[in-house]
C-alpha positions as CSV (number, residue, x, y, z in Angstrom):
1,X,-10.3,-26.3,-12.2
2,X,-7.5,-25.3,-9.8
3,X,-6.4,-28.2,-7.6
4,X,-5.7,-27.8,-3.9
5,X,-2.0,-27.9,-4.5
6,X,-2.4,-24.8,-6.7
7,X,-4.0,-22.7,-4.0
8,X,-2.9,-19.1,-3.8
9,X,-0.8,-18.2,-0.8
10,X,-2.8,-16.1,1.6
11,X,-2.6,-13.9,4.7
12,X,-5.4,-14.9,7.2
13,X,-6.8,-13.0,10.2
14,X,-9.5,-14.6,12.4
15,X,-11.4,-12.2,14.6
16,X,-12.4,-15.0,17.0
17,X,-11.7,-18.7,17.4
18,X,-13.6,-21.1,15.3
19,X,-14.8,-18.7,12.5
20,X,-18.3,-19.1,11.3
21,X,-18.0,-16.6,8.3
22,X,-15.3,-15.7,5.8
23,X,-14.4,-12.6,3.8
24,X,-12.1,-13.3,0.9
25,X,-10.5,-9.9,0.0
26,X,-8.7,-9.4,-3.3
27,X,-6.0,-6.7,-3.6
28,X,-5.4,-4.4,-6.6
29,X,-2.8,-4.4,-9.3
30,X,0.8,-4.4,-8.0
31,X,-0.3,-4.6,-4.4
32,X,-0.2,-7.8,-2.3
33,X,-2.1,-9.8,0.3
34,X,-1.1,-7.4,3.1
35,X,-2.7,-4.3,1.5
36,X,-6.0,-4.5,3.2
37,X,-5.0,-6.3,6.4
38,X,-5.0,-2.9,8.4
39,X,-8.7,-2.5,7.5
40,X,-9.8,-5.4,9.6
41,X,-9.6,-3.7,13.0
42,X,-11.0,-0.5,11.5
43,X,-14.2,-2.3,10.6
44,X,-15.0,-2.7,14.3
45,X,-17.1,-5.8,13.7
46,X,-19.1,-7.2,16.7
47,X,-16.9,-9.3,19.0
48,X,-19.5,-12.1,18.8
49,X,-19.0,-12.3,15.0
50,X,-16.2,-14.8,14.3
51,X,-14.8,-14.0,10.8
52,X,-11.9,-15.4,8.9
53,X,-10.5,-12.7,6.6
54,X,-8.6,-14.3,3.7
55,X,-6.2,-12.1,1.8
56,X,-4.8,-14.0,-1.2
57,X,-1.7,-13.0,-3.3
58,X,-2.4,-12.6,-7.0
59,X,0.0,-14.4,-9.3
60,X,3.2,-12.5,-10.4
61,X,3.2,-11.8,-14.1
62,X,4.1,-9.1,-16.7
63,X,1.6,-6.3,-17.2
64,X,1.4,-4.9,-20.7
65,X,0.3,-1.3,-19.8
66,X,3.2,-1.1,-17.3
67,X,5.7,-1.8,-20.1
68,X,5.7,-5.5,-19.3
69,X,6.9,-5.0,-15.7
70,X,6.4,-8.1,-13.6
71,X,4.1,-7.6,-10.6
72,X,1.2,-9.2,-8.8
73,X,-1.8,-9.1,-11.1
74,X,-5.0,-11.0,-11.3
75,X,-4.8,-10.7,-15.1
76,X,-3.0,-8.7,-17.8
77,X,-4.2,-5.2,-18.6
78,X,-3.7,-4.6,-22.2
79,X,-5.1,-1.1,-22.8
80,X,-5.5,2.1,-20.7
81,X,-9.3,2.1,-21.0
82,X,-9.3,-1.4,-19.5
83,X,-12.1,-2.8,-21.6
84,X,-11.5,-2.3,-25.3
85,X,-9.2,-5.3,-25.2
86,X,-9.3,-7.7,-22.2
87,X,-7.3,-10.7,-21.0
88,X,-10.2,-13.1,-20.9
89,X,-8.0,-16.2,-20.4
90,X,-6.2,-14.5,-17.4
91,X,-9.5,-13.4,-15.9
92,X,-10.8,-17.0,-16.1
93,X,-7.6,-18.5,-14.6
94,X,-8.0,-16.2,-11.6
95,X,-11.7,-17.0,-11.4
96,X,-10.7,-20.7,-10.9
97,X,-8.2,-19.8,-8.3
98,X,-10.7,-17.8,-6.3
99,X,-13.3,-20.6,-6.6
100,X,-10.7,-22.9,-5.1
101,X,-10.3,-20.6,-2.1
102,X,-14.1,-20.6,-1.7
103,X,-14.0,-24.4,-1.8
104,X,-11.3,-24.5,0.9
105,X,-13.5,-22.4,3.1
106,X,-16.3,-24.9,2.5
107,X,-13.9,-27.7,3.5
108,X,-13.1,-25.8,6.7
109,X,-16.8,-25.7,7.7
110,X,-17.9,-22.4,6.2
111,X,-20.7,-22.7,3.6
112,X,-20.6,-20.3,0.6
113,X,-23.7,-18.6,1.9
114,X,-21.6,-17.3,4.8
115,X,-18.7,-16.0,2.6
116,X,-18.3,-12.5,1.3
117,X,-16.1,-11.8,-1.8
118,X,-14.5,-8.4,-1.7
119,X,-11.9,-6.6,-3.8
120,X,-10.3,-3.3,-4.7
121,X,-9.7,-2.2,-8.3
122,X,-8.5,-5.4,-10.2
123,X,-9.7,-7.3,-7.1
124,X,-13.1,-5.7,-7.5
125,X,-13.2,-6.8,-11.1
126,X,-12.4,-10.4,-10.1
127,X,-15.0,-10.2,-7.3
128,X,-17.8,-9.3,-9.7
129,X,-16.7,-11.6,-12.5
130,X,-16.4,-14.6,-10.2
131,X,-19.5,-13.8,-8.1
132,X,-21.8,-13.6,-11.1
133,X,-20.7,-17.0,-12.4
134,X,-20.6,-18.8,-9.1
135,X,-23.0,-21.8,-8.7
136,X,-23.5,-21.3,-5.0
137,X,-25.0,-18.3,-3.2
138,X,-22.6,-15.9,-1.5
139,X,-23.5,-13.8,1.6
140,X,-22.4,-10.6,-0.3
141,X,-20.0,-9.0,-2.7
142,X,-18.0,-5.8,-2.2
143,X,-16.4,-4.0,-5.1
144,X,-14.2,-1.0,-4.5
145,X,-12.9,1.4,-7.2
146,X,-13.3,-1.2,-9.9
147,X,-15.5,-2.4,-12.7
148,X,-17.2,-5.5,-14.2
149,X,-14.8,-7.1,-16.7
150,X,-16.0,-8.9,-19.8
151,X,-19.2,-6.9,-19.4
152,X,-20.7,-8.1,-22.7
153,X,-20.5,-11.7,-21.6
154,X,-22.2,-11.2,-18.2
155,X,-25.7,-11.7,-19.6
156,X,-25.0,-15.1,-21.1
157,X,-22.6,-16.3,-18.4
158,X,-24.1,-15.2,-15.1
159,X,-25.9,-17.9,-13.0
160,X,-29.1,-17.4,-11.1
161,X,-27.5,-18.3,-7.7
162,X,-26.4,-14.8,-6.7
163,X,-29.1,-12.7,-8.3
164,X,-30.4,-11.9,-4.8
165,X,-27.0,-11.5,-3.2
166,X,-26.4,-7.9,-2.0
167,X,-23.6,-6.1,-3.8
168,X,-21.8,-3.1,-2.4
169,X,-20.1,-0.9,-5.0
170,X,-18.1,2.2,-4.1
171,X,-15.9,4.5,-6.2
172,X,-14.0,7.8,-5.9
173,X,-15.4,10.6,-8.0
174,X,-11.8,11.8,-8.8
175,X,-10.5,8.3,-9.7
176,X,-7.8,8.7,-12.5
177,X,-7.1,5.0,-12.7
178,X,-10.6,3.4,-13.2
179,X,-12.8,6.2,-14.5
180,X,-16.1,6.7,-12.6
181,X,-18.0,6.2,-15.9
182,X,-16.6,2.6,-16.0
183,X,-18.0,1.8,-12.6
184,X,-21.3,3.4,-13.4
185,X,-21.6,1.3,-16.6
186,X,-20.9,-1.8,-14.4
187,X,-23.6,-0.8,-11.9
188,X,-26.1,-0.3,-14.7
189,X,-25.3,-3.7,-16.2
190,X,-25.7,-5.4,-12.9
191,X,-29.0,-3.7,-12.3
192,X,-30.2,-4.7,-15.8
193,X,-29.3,-8.3,-14.9
194,X,-31.5,-8.1,-11.8
195,X,-28.9,-7.6,-9.1
196,X,-29.4,-5.3,-6.1
197,X,-26.6,-2.8,-5.9
198,X,-25.8,-0.5,-3.0
199,X,-24.0,2.3,-4.7
200,X,-21.6,4.8,-3.0
201,X,-19.3,7.5,-4.2
202,X,-16.8,9.5,-2.3
203,X,-14.7,12.6,-3.1
204,X,-11.4,10.8,-3.4
205,X,-9.0,9.4,-6.1
206,X,-8.2,5.7,-6.5
207,X,-8.2,5.0,-2.8
208,X,-10.2,4.1,0.3
209,X,-11.4,6.6,2.9
210,X,-12.8,6.4,6.5
211,X,-16.4,6.9,5.5
212,X,-16.1,4.1,3.0
213,X,-14.7,1.8,5.6
214,X,-17.6,2.7,7.9
215,X,-20.1,1.9,5.1
216,X,-18.4,-1.4,4.4
217,X,-18.6,-2.3,8.1
218,X,-22.3,-1.6,8.1
219,X,-22.8,-3.7,5.0
220,X,-20.8,-6.6,6.6
221,X,-22.9,-6.4,9.7
222,X,-26.0,-6.8,7.6
223,X,-24.9,-9.7,5.4
224,X,-22.7,-11.8,7.8
225,X,-25.7,-13.4,9.7
């Protein structure tokens, strides 16, 4: 388990003093903690809702499919199809780091049931992987332009604590990075395991668009209660 001294460095934005809810938002491969900071005001959440947005930086490490180039990455990506060969050890290390961030929010007075895990691309993969294995109920999960990693292990490793947790999944129909079929397979597996998935597609590549942000905002207003 990651110790408090190993906590990932984060950018934090609080929408009001004394936050009562948290959203931990994980960036994609090669991005950093600032990537989704501009989305916060675009969500236009109610002024009465005090939310701490936590944007952690992934570790810096070589990424195999990028010729070993060093960049921020939640785990190594070994093959272009993402799943034929996976960095299970790296995924589990980042899972521990994310769980440590959840524990810090608990220590700061925000119970897990008032925390949303969110992520884009690789961050989506870590959101789903961690959320399925968490031993406390989350308020929700948001997965954008990503997939469920270690999909064949989900049935044996998922816990019952978040089976009823709402999951928002969204994907671009022209995504050249994470194929739509990969996201669809993830949605199907989650549904088979008993999860309730709110599924959205948008005519876009590996990106985020205004309608998606509006749909995310509506989801957050429902689950951050």
